[in-house]
N, C-alpha and C positions, 0 to 999 in steps of 0.2 A: 317167868324170866324167862329168855330165849339167850341159849346157853352159847358162845361160840364154837365154831367150827374145828375139833382139835385134830382132823385127818391132815397126814402129809400130801401138800399139795403139789402137784408134777408135770412138767411141762416137757412132751415129747416132741424130740425132731427125729429125723427122718426120712430121705428123699424117696422111697418107697411108700405108699400111702397103705397098701399090706402089712409089712410092718408094721407103719405106724399105728395102725389100728389094734392090731395082736400085741402090741407093748401095752398099748390104753385099754386096755380087753383087761388081761393080767393085773394091771395096776388098779382098776375100778373092782376085781375081782379081790380085794384084801378090803376089808375091814377098817384100815383104819389112813388108807390111800384115796385117792384119785386124781383124775389124768383131770389140767385144767385146759389143756391147753396141749393143740400138735401145733406142729412146723414141719418146711419140706426143706428147709437149709437155714445157709445164716443166714443171712439179711430178716427170712422173718423168724429166725432163733431170735435177733437182738432185738426185733420188732416188741416181739409178745413180750419177751424177758420185762424190758420196760413196762410193759401196759401192766401185764398179770402177780408180777415179783413172786414168783413161783417156791415154795420149801426146798426144790431139791429140779435138776434138772437130768432128763435124760437123750446121750444123744450119742446118735450113729458118728463112728469116726470119718468114714466118707460119702458127702453129700456133691449137688450137682457143682453146685456156687463156691465148694470150697470146705474146708476140715472143720472137724471140734477143735483142731487146734487154732483157730480162728475165733470160730463159736467163743469157746471160751475165754481166748482171752478179750475181746473184745468185750464180753458180755462183766469179765470183770474189770473192767476198765470205768462202768456204770454200777458195778453191783462187788466190791471184792471181797464181802464172804458168800456169796454164789456158790451153792454145791454143785457138781458136776457129779454123774456117772456117766461112764462110757460101753455102751455097750456097742462092739463090732464084730464081725465075721473076721476080722484079724487079729493073728496074732504075734505080729512079727515085734521083735524088744526092742526094735526105735520106734516102733505105735507105740506100743505102751509109752517108753521114755519119755515123749514126747509127748503124749497129754497129761502126763503126771508132773510136766516141769513143765506144764501151760497152766495145771492149777485143778484138774478133774480131781479126784477126792475118791475116784474105784474104777477099776474098767472090770469087764465079764465080756464073753464069748455070747455071739444068741444065739449057739444052742442048750444056752443055761437054763436049768429048772425055773418054771415061775415062778418057786416059792424063793431059788437062793438072788434072785432080781430080785424079788419083793423083801427079802433081808438085806443085801445089800443096799436099799434106799433106805431101810430103815436105821442103821449103822451111819450112815452120811448123813442123813438127817441129827441125827445122834452127836456129830459133829467127828464122827470116825471116821479110816480110811478101809475099802473091803477090795481086797481081790485075791482072784483063786491062790492058792501056794503053786500053781504051774510057772502061771502067769511070774506073781512075784521072784518065782528066782531066773523066768526071763531077765525082769526088770536091775537084780541084783549084777549076773552077769553082765547088764549093758553099761551100769553103772560102774562097773571097773576096767571097762575097756575103754580107749582113748579116740576123740572124737574124728572123725573124717571134716576135713575142712569145705569151704562152702565148693572151694576148686577144686577140688578131688570128686567130692558126690556130682559136680557136674559133668566132669571126661567119665567119670564111668557111667552116669546114663545115655553120656553120647556112645560107650563102647557097647552099652545094652542093646541100643538101638542098631548095632553091627559096623556103625564107623572105624575106618582105619586110623591108626595115631597122625596120617598124617592129614588125615579130613580134620579129624579134632584140632584139628592146631589152626588148620586152615580157618575153622568158623572162628575160634574164638580168639584168633588171633597172637598166638604163642607159637614160639619155639615145638622141632620135632624132641628134642631134649626136656624142653618144658613138659609136655609131655607126658613123657616116658616116667618122668621126676615125680610128679604127682601121681601118678596108677603106681611105680614103685613103693610111694608112699602109703598108699593106700589099702595097696599090697600086704604090709609090715602091719597094718595096724590092723585085718582083718584077720592074719596069722594064713593069709595064702601066699600062693608064688605063681600065680596066672590068670590072665583073664575073665577064663570060662570060669575060676570059681572065684572070684573078687566079686564076679556079676552075681554068681546063684545064692552066695555069701546076702549078700547088699539087695538082694531079692527078700530074700528068705525072711530079713530081719524090719526089710521095711523100711529100709533105707532111701533105694531105688523102687519104683515102681514101673513097671514096664503096661503101653498101652496097651 
């Protein structure tokens, strides 16, 4: 009698083929797991997930056609029990917070040892969460801070591109005083007192991304 395959099936998603193949090799080197599919972006993830129904998804944070947040949201819409581990080069607390809030079960950096990635996959398959201590600390710090509003993020992003307050106001069709009001709110929430410091913190935390 043929025994059913009990290995953990994993879908790997990254927009860099070399990284994808490297992660697939790490997975296939473990006796109890196998890579059953690869995707290069969000649309491919959604399509592959519906077709393969893997046990665990291993997703990059940022891809050419979107990010892990949109991928997780769309996958979980059709499969509420989907288990996803995000593996990224970025460790900003905002980015970790966003993917965990979207439903990811874990978050690792791409420089993690192969054994750590394998252990994380096993933990997530078993229904547990997995995150290094240093990222857990960042997430805890993020949770106790006040969220920036969408308008505050929008204005900070424009400020980071070098636009003056007056120009930001013109582009968003708001008054100069409104721009200053939102910037001051952002400064307060980020615990800083200047535009430069606010932009620096926002970039470091992953709230805004510089092109």
